C-alpha positions as CSV (number, residue, x, y, z in Angstrom):
1,M,-38.5,-97.6,-41.3
2,K,-39.4,-100.8,-43.3
3,R,-38.3,-99.0,-46.4
4,I,-34.8,-98.2,-45.0
5,L,-34.5,-101.8,-43.8
6,L,-35.6,-103.1,-47.3
7,F,-33.1,-100.9,-48.9
8,L,-30.2,-102.1,-46.6
9,A,-31.1,-105.7,-47.5
10,L,-31.1,-104.9,-51.2
11,V,-27.8,-103.1,-51.4
12,G,-26.0,-105.1,-48.5
13,P,-25.0,-108.2,-50.2
14,L,-23.8,-106.5,-53.5
15,T,-20.1,-106.9,-54.3
16,L,-18.3,-103.5,-54.5
17,R,-17.0,-102.6,-57.8
18,S,-15.6,-99.5,-59.5
19,T,-18.0,-97.1,-61.1
20,T,-15.7,-94.4,-62.4
21,A,-13.2,-94.0,-65.1
22,A,-10.4,-93.5,-62.5
23,A,-7.5,-95.9,-62.1
24,S,-8.6,-99.4,-60.9
25,P,-8.0,-99.8,-57.2
26,T,-5.5,-102.3,-56.1
27,E,-6.3,-105.5,-54.3
28,A,-5.4,-103.8,-51.0
29,D,-7.7,-101.0,-51.6
30,R,-10.6,-103.3,-52.4
31,G,-9.9,-105.4,-49.2
32,L,-9.8,-102.3,-47.1
33,A,-12.9,-100.9,-48.7
34,Q,-14.8,-104.1,-48.2
35,S,-13.9,-104.1,-44.6
36,L,-14.8,-100.4,-44.1
37,F,-18.1,-101.1,-45.9
38,E,-19.1,-103.9,-43.6
39,D,-18.1,-102.1,-40.4
40,G,-20.1,-99.1,-41.7
41,R,-23.2,-101.2,-42.4
42,R,-22.9,-102.8,-38.9
43,L,-22.8,-99.3,-37.3
44,M,-25.8,-98.1,-39.3
45,E,-27.7,-101.0,-38.2
46,A,-26.9,-100.2,-34.6
47,G,-28.0,-96.6,-35.2
48,D,-24.5,-95.2,-34.8
49,F,-24.6,-92.9,-38.0
50,T,-21.9,-90.6,-36.6
51,H,-19.2,-93.4,-37.0
52,A,-20.8,-95.2,-39.8
53,C,-20.8,-92.4,-42.3
54,P,-16.9,-91.6,-42.3
55,K,-16.1,-95.5,-42.8
56,L,-18.6,-95.6,-45.8
57,A,-17.2,-92.4,-47.3
58,E,-13.6,-93.9,-47.1
59,S,-14.7,-97.1,-48.6
60,Q,-16.3,-95.1,-51.5
61,A,-13.1,-93.2,-52.0
62,L,-10.9,-96.4,-52.2
63,D,-13.2,-98.4,-54.4
64,P,-16.2,-96.5,-55.8
65,S,-19.5,-98.4,-56.0
66,G,-23.1,-97.7,-56.6
67,G,-24.2,-99.8,-53.6
68,T,-21.7,-98.1,-51.3
69,L,-22.8,-94.7,-52.5
70,L,-26.5,-95.5,-51.8
71,N,-25.6,-96.7,-48.2
72,L,-23.5,-93.5,-47.7
73,A,-26.5,-91.3,-48.9
74,V,-29.0,-93.0,-46.4
75,C,-26.3,-92.6,-43.6
76,H,-26.1,-88.8,-44.3
77,E,-29.9,-88.6,-44.4
78,K,-30.1,-90.2,-41.0
79,Q,-27.4,-87.9,-39.8
80,G,-29.7,-84.8,-40.6
81,R,-27.2,-83.8,-43.3
82,L,-30.1,-83.4,-45.8
83,A,-28.3,-81.4,-48.5
84,T,-25.3,-83.9,-48.4
85,A,-27.6,-86.8,-48.7
86,W,-29.5,-85.1,-51.5
87,S,-26.3,-84.7,-53.5
88,D,-25.4,-88.3,-52.8
89,F,-28.7,-89.7,-54.0
90,K,-28.5,-87.5,-57.1
91,E,-25.1,-89.1,-57.9
92,A,-26.4,-92.6,-57.1
93,L,-29.3,-92.1,-59.4
94,S,-27.0,-91.2,-62.2
95,V,-24.8,-94.2,-61.5
96,A,-27.6,-96.6,-61.4
97,R,-29.0,-95.3,-64.7
98,R,-25.6,-95.8,-66.2
99,D,-25.2,-99.3,-64.8
100,N,-28.7,-100.2,-65.8
101,R,-29.5,-101.1,-62.0
102,T,-33.2,-100.4,-61.9
103,D,-33.4,-101.5,-58.2
104,R,-30.9,-98.8,-57.1
105,F,-32.4,-96.3,-59.5
106,E,-35.9,-96.7,-57.9
107,V,-34.3,-96.5,-54.3
108,A,-32.5,-93.3,-55.2
109,R,-35.5,-91.7,-56.8
110,E,-37.8,-92.4,-53.9
111,H,-35.4,-90.9,-51.4
112,L,-34.9,-87.8,-53.6
113,A,-38.7,-87.3,-53.8
114,T,-38.9,-87.3,-50.1
115,L,-35.8,-85.2,-49.5
116,E,-36.1,-82.4,-52.0
117,P,-38.8,-80.4,-50.1
118,Q,-37.0,-80.6,-46.9
119,V,-33.6,-79.5,-48.2
120,P,-32.6,-76.0,-47.0
121,L,-31.8,-73.6,-49.8
122,L,-29.6,-70.5,-49.3
123,T,-29.4,-67.7,-51.9
124,I,-26.3,-65.5,-51.6
125,Q,-26.4,-62.0,-53.2
126,V,-23.5,-59.6,-53.2
127,A,-24.1,-55.8,-53.1
128,G,-21.5,-53.7,-54.9
129,A,-19.2,-56.5,-55.7
130,T,-15.7,-55.4,-56.2
131,P,-13.1,-57.1,-58.5
132,E,-11.6,-60.3,-57.1
133,Q,-14.1,-60.3,-54.2
134,Q,-14.4,-63.7,-52.5
135,V,-17.2,-65.2,-50.8
136,L,-16.8,-68.1,-48.5
137,L,-19.5,-70.4,-47.0
138,D,-18.2,-72.5,-44.1
139,G,-14.7,-72.0,-45.6
140,A,-15.6,-73.1,-49.1
141,A,-15.4,-70.6,-52.1
142,V,-18.8,-69.6,-53.6
143,R,-17.8,-68.3,-56.9
144,P,-19.6,-65.3,-58.7
145,A,-21.4,-67.7,-61.1
146,A,-23.3,-69.2,-57.9
147,W,-24.3,-65.8,-56.6
148,G,-28.0,-65.4,-56.7
149,T,-28.5,-69.1,-57.2
150,P,-30.3,-71.2,-54.5
151,I,-27.6,-73.3,-52.9
152,A,-28.7,-76.7,-51.0
153,V,-27.1,-76.7,-47.6
154,D,-27.5,-78.9,-44.5
155,P,-29.7,-77.7,-41.7
156,G,-27.7,-76.2,-38.8
157,P,-25.3,-73.3,-38.1
158,H,-23.1,-71.9,-41.0
159,R,-20.7,-69.1,-41.5
160,L,-20.7,-66.7,-44.3
161,E,-17.6,-64.6,-45.1
162,S,-16.5,-62.1,-47.8
163,S,-13.2,-60.2,-48.4
164,A,-11.5,-58.2,-51.1
165,A,-8.0,-56.5,-51.4
166,G,-8.0,-53.0,-49.8
167,H,-11.3,-53.5,-48.1
168,A,-12.5,-54.5,-44.7
169,G,-13.6,-58.1,-44.4
170,W,-17.2,-59.1,-43.5
171,T,-18.3,-62.2,-41.8
172,S,-21.9,-63.3,-40.4
173,P,-23.2,-66.5,-38.8
174,L,-26.4,-67.9,-40.0
175,Q,-28.8,-70.7,-39.0
176,M,-30.6,-72.8,-41.6
177,A,-33.8,-75.0,-40.6
178,V,-35.2,-77.9,-42.5
179,A,-37.1,-76.8,-45.7
180,E,-36.0,-73.1,-45.0
181,R,-35.5,-70.8,-48.1
182,K,-33.3,-68.0,-47.0
183,V,-31.7,-65.0,-49.1
184,I,-28.6,-63.4,-47.5
185,V,-27.2,-60.1,-48.9
186,V,-23.4,-59.6,-48.5
187,P,-23.2,-55.8,-48.0
188,E,-21.0,-53.7,-49.9
189,L,-17.5,-53.9,-48.5
190,T,-16.1,-50.8,-47.0
191,L,-12.5,-49.5,-47.8
192,A,-10.0,-50.5,-45.3
193,T,-9.0,-47.8,-43.0
194,A,-5.3,-46.6,-42.8
195,P,-3.4,-47.8,-39.8
196,A,-3.6,-45.5,-36.9
197,S,-0.8,-42.8,-36.9
198,P,1.6,-42.9,-34.1
199,E,1.2,-40.5,-31.2
200,P,2.7,-37.2,-32.1
201,R,5.9,-36.6,-30.5
202,A,6.1,-34.1,-27.8
203,T,6.7,-30.5,-29.2
204,T,9.4,-28.1,-27.9
205,G,6.9,-26.6,-25.6
206,D,6.0,-30.0,-24.1
207,K,9.8,-30.6,-23.4
208,A,10.3,-27.3,-21.7
209,P,9.9,-28.6,-18.1
210,A,12.6,-31.5,-18.8
211,T,14.9,-29.1,-20.5
212,A,14.5,-26.7,-17.7
213,E,15.1,-29.2,-15.1
214,H,18.3,-30.4,-16.9
215,S,19.5,-26.8,-17.2
216,N,18.9,-26.2,-13.6
217,V,20.8,-29.3,-12.4
218,L,23.7,-28.5,-14.7
219,G,23.7,-24.9,-13.5
220,W,23.7,-25.8,-9.8
221,T,26.4,-28.4,-10.3
222,I,28.7,-25.9,-12.0
223,L,27.9,-23.1,-9.6
224,G,28.7,-25.4,-6.6
225,T,31.9,-26.4,-8.1
226,G,32.8,-22.8,-8.7
227,V,32.0,-22.0,-5.0
228,V,34.2,-24.9,-3.7
229,A,37.0,-23.7,-6.0
230,L,36.7,-20.2,-4.7
231,G,36.9,-21.5,-1.3
232,V,40.1,-23.6,-2.1
233,G,41.7,-20.6,-3.8
234,T,40.8,-18.3,-0.9
235,Y,42.5,-20.9,1.5
236,F,45.6,-21.1,-0.6
237,G,45.6,-17.2,-0.9
238,V,45.5,-16.8,2.8
239,S,48.2,-19.5,3.3
240,A,50.4,-17.6,0.7
241,L,50.1,-14.4,2.5
242,S,50.8,-16.0,5.9
243,T,53.9,-17.7,4.5
244,Q,55.0,-14.5,2.8
245,N,55.0,-12.7,6.2
246,K,57.3,-15.4,7.5
247,V,59.7,-15.0,4.5
248,D,59.8,-11.3,5.2
249,K,61.0,-12.0,8.8
250,E,63.7,-14.4,7.5
251,C,64.7,-12.2,4.6
252,P,64.5,-8.7,6.2
253,A,66.3,-6.9,3.4
254,P,66.6,-7.7,-0.4
255,Q,70.5,-7.2,-0.3
256,E,70.9,-9.7,2.6
257,T,71.1,-13.3,2.0
258,C,68.1,-15.3,3.1
259,S,68.4,-18.2,5.6
260,P,67.8,-21.7,4.3
261,K,64.4,-21.6,6.1
262,G,63.7,-18.3,4.4
263,I,64.4,-19.9,1.1
264,D,62.2,-22.9,1.8
265,L,59.2,-20.7,3.0
266,S,59.7,-18.5,-0.1
267,H,59.1,-21.6,-2.3
268,D,56.1,-22.5,-0.3
269,A,54.5,-19.0,-0.6
270,H,54.9,-19.2,-4.3
271,T,53.4,-22.6,-4.6
272,A,50.3,-21.5,-2.4
273,A,50.0,-18.4,-4.5
274,W,50.0,-20.4,-7.7
275,A,47.4,-22.7,-6.2
276,S,45.4,-19.7,-5.0
277,N,45.3,-18.1,-8.5
278,I,44.1,-21.4,-10.2
279,G,41.4,-22.0,-7.6
280,I,40.1,-18.5,-7.6
281,G,40.2,-18.4,-11.5
282,L,38.3,-21.6,-11.7
283,G,35.8,-20.7,-9.0
284,I,35.0,-17.3,-10.9
285,V,34.4,-19.1,-14.1
286,G,32.2,-21.7,-12.2
287,V,30.1,-19.2,-10.5
288,V,29.6,-17.1,-13.6
289,V,28.7,-20.0,-15.9
290,G,26.5,-21.7,-13.2
291,G,24.7,-18.6,-12.4
292,Y,24.1,-17.8,-16.1
293,L,22.8,-21.3,-16.8
294,L,20.3,-21.0,-13.9
295,L,19.1,-17.6,-14.9
296,S,18.8,-18.5,-18.6
297,A,17.2,-22.0,-18.2
298,P,13.7,-22.4,-20.2
299,S,10.7,-21.7,-18.0
300,S,8.7,-24.6,-16.8
301,A,5.6,-22.4,-16.1
302,K,2.4,-23.1,-17.5
303,P,1.7,-21.8,-21.1
304,G,0.7,-18.2,-21.0
305,T,3.0,-17.2,-18.2
306,A,5.4,-14.5,-19.6
307,R,9.0,-14.5,-18.9
308,G,11.5,-12.1,-20.4
309,A,14.4,-13.6,-22.3
310,P,17.9,-13.3,-20.7
311,G,19.9,-10.4,-21.9
312,P,23.7,-10.4,-22.8
313,L,25.9,-11.4,-20.0
314,R,28.9,-9.1,-19.2
315,V,31.6,-9.9,-16.7
316,S,34.2,-7.3,-15.6
317,A,37.0,-7.6,-12.9
318,S,39.4,-5.1,-11.4
319,R,43.0,-6.2,-10.8
320,H,43.7,-3.8,-8.1
321,G,40.5,-3.5,-6.2
322,G,39.7,-7.3,-6.2
323,E,36.3,-6.7,-7.6
324,L,34.2,-8.8,-9.8
325,S,30.8,-7.7,-11.4
326,L,28.3,-9.8,-13.3
327,E,25.8,-7.6,-15.4
328,G,22.9,-8.6,-17.5
329,V,19.1,-8.6,-17.8
330,W,16.7,-11.4,-16.8
């Protein structure tokens, strides 16, 4: 603890200055960097490293300085981010050597000597690597050149992922402890499976019940209409016969002139006969077609139930005898 306090006293009063070849920061950048640095130092002394480290990191980004970098390294070390702190101290060591700052060089070297045995090292190996395969550690790319090389990582949870075009992705969580040395082998990626084919559509046999039901409904509808038409035709036929009897009474002989009432009745008889012919004709067609549809509808029986196919349908009628016959094989 004394070493840390001594270090803070050593680098605290130093004025921030650029240590990179990048464009010089503006006066506004320097002023903000100084404020962030002082606020970060205050939070570090209070033990609030969680809020101190981001302020120091932003100060370093605005106006890079070897002193700020050393404070940031110590902050990360106190946070438990050992690999991050180790990297910061490595950079601070290089900057101190370049700037000929022996005091900062010694501080960075001493911290590095303490940290190096504690930093977890993760070695990633890739089995059966495919072209353009990607490996990500906590979302950051680990390029092929780094495969098989120990990588310094912070203690704690991590996530390793791998993917390649045309292959199923792979991911695995992992936990790294202080000073742990771990080797993780990314397994060979498997080819991506083809998307599941859609459910096969129902075959003709599967649709048989629905088709049979449709044919039955249509058949019964036409048959019922035919029966109604026959009933209407029969009614008008009876009416025509009854009216014709009345005409015969009003016009007893062909050579005699019919009375006006007889003429009207004759017209009514002809109209009724015409309606009867149409009704009976439509009724016969409806009964024949409806019956055929019902008899020839696809069977909805279970597979394996035999049913004969309907034979040819033949209709015959007699003009004189008033007969109608329907013949066929079912």
